[in-house]
Residue, then its C-alpha position, 0 to 999 in steps of 0.5 A: m500500500g502506498a504512503n498516500a493510500i486511503p484506508s477502506p471505510g471498514t478499517r481504522w488505523r493505529r501506528a505501530l513502531v517496528a524496528g527495521a533493518l535501519g534500526a542498527l543505524g538508530v532509525t525507526t520506521a513507522l508502519s501502518v497496521p490495519v485493525p478492524a473497525d468492528a473490533a469486538a467489545s469486551t463487555l455486554g454494555a459496550a457491545a450493545a452500545q455499538s448498535g445504539r442499544y443498551f444491555g442492563t440488569a436489575i439491581s437490588a439496593g441490599k446488594l450494593g455493599d457486595s463488592a463482587y456483585t457491584t464489580i460485575a454490574n458496573r463492568e458489564f451493564n449500561m442500564v439499571t432497573a431497580e428490582n423492587e425499590m421503585k415499586i409502589d410499596a417501596t416508594e409510598p409506604n404510607q399514603n401521600q408519604f413518599n420514601f425514595t431512600n433505597a430507590d435513590r441509592i440505586y439511581n445514584w449508584a447507577v448514575q455515578n457509574g455512568k449508567q442510565v435507569r429504567g423506572h419500574t413500576l408506577a401502576w401494578y396490581s401487585q406489591q401495593p402497600g396495605w393502604m392502597q389495597s384497602l381502597s377502591g373506586s374513585a379513591l383508588r383511582q385518585a391514589m394511583i394518579n397521585h402516586i404516578n405524579g409523586v414518583m415521576a416528579h421526584y425523577k423528572g427529566k432523569i429517567p429515560y423509560w418508565d414502566v407506567v403499567n405492569e401486568a394488566f392482562d390475564d394469562s388465560t383469556g387475553g383480556r384485562r386482569d381482574s384487579n382492584l385497579q381494573r375495577t376502577g374502570n376500563d380506562w385506568i390504563e389510559v389514565a395512567f399513561r396520560t397522567a405520566r405524560a403530563a408528569d414528565p413529558a421527556a420520559k418514554l412511557c412503557y407498558n410491561d408484561y410477561n407471557i406476551d412473547n408468543w405471537s399466537w397467544a391470546k395475551t399477546q394479542g390482547v396487549y397488541n390490540m390495546v397498544k394499537d388502539f392507544k396509538s390510533r387515539g393518541v393515548p401517549i404510549d412510547c414502548v412495550g416491555l416484554q419481560g422474557h421470563f422463559n422456562s419449561g412452562s413458557p419457553y422461548p417461542s420460534n415466532y418471538r422476532t415476529t412479535l417484536q416486529n409487530f409491536a414495533a410496527l405500531g410505532v412504539d419501541v420494544a425492549i426485553t425488560e426482565l430476561d432470564v432463561e431456565g438453564a441459561s441455554a447459550t443458544t436460546y440466549a443468542n437467539i433472543v439477542n439476535d431477535c432484538l438486533a433484527v428489529s431496529r426499534c428494539v432498544g435494549i435488553t435487561v437481564w433480571g439479576v446479575r448472578d444466578s444467586d441473585s435471581w428470583r429463580s436461582s434454582q433454575t440457574p437462569l442468568l449469564f453469571d453463575g453464583n460465584g460470578n463466573k461467566k457462563a457459556a450463555y454470556t459468551s454467546v450473548l457477547n458474540a451476538l452483540n458484537s456481530a450487530t450492524p452499527n446503528p447510526t441513529p440511536t434513540p436519544t435519551p436524557t442525561p441523568t443526574p444524581t438525585p439528592t436523597 
């Protein structure tokens, strides 16, 4: 290659000093050595970022004092979800008395380590504090609105994605789950999203659920039809989170990519929000990642825990690191899949987070 040759677009260059035959005369010749532009990233977050996506994990405030835990989490992931600390019972244990102590511990740890945070979750039939469980009708509806406003005000402009409503559909029928929130009126989900948009216009608002992975299932269709209706009527919804808890009772489906594509075609982002795979099959993990990478609006993947010992399903060994913090075969398959992705020149912009005072 001549001295004035222009490197091909797929190549970057570094200068390597090589001693040649003139070395004995005190002369050093500089040679240009090509290095592929797609040189592999060595961590999950960095590998995902190459295509404009994130790779995150669920974090528990009680484990932030575990150095083995935080070392892996800090090294590998660039998005964080609070496992329980931003749920209703944690953030509003008594009506109109908000407590963000543990939520802020996670948020601040994430931001101080250069990570973003997904908000999880604002309106859910489960993990409600006792005072909320005792309410019904208009009192419960107003309490839901107040809770959304209170939590989102605390983090306004700082959290790029919020799971506004969680698990509102029934597994067997595909219709709405019978819950105290549902009994306040069928418009409760719409009200939750409209309230969230007004509370923080910068946040992307997500509906999040499990067992909506298989395109042929009634529950998947139920959520799809709701999102389609919301988009047609201008109800503010920006994203759908598919939890991705895969096990023998709800295995990874062959039509998963179709599901992601069909939701995205409605004009929303999609994300895999709570991924764990019973037995941690390396092939299954790679397939899931490749399905996300094949859909331009699949913005990222979050695994639900760091090590198997941190998982809510630890006996199923479903995560990418074993209980001792060692990388499993599934880790390597995920990293390789992420490194094989086509770069995305226009990643979705997200607000820059700043630490929140406790």
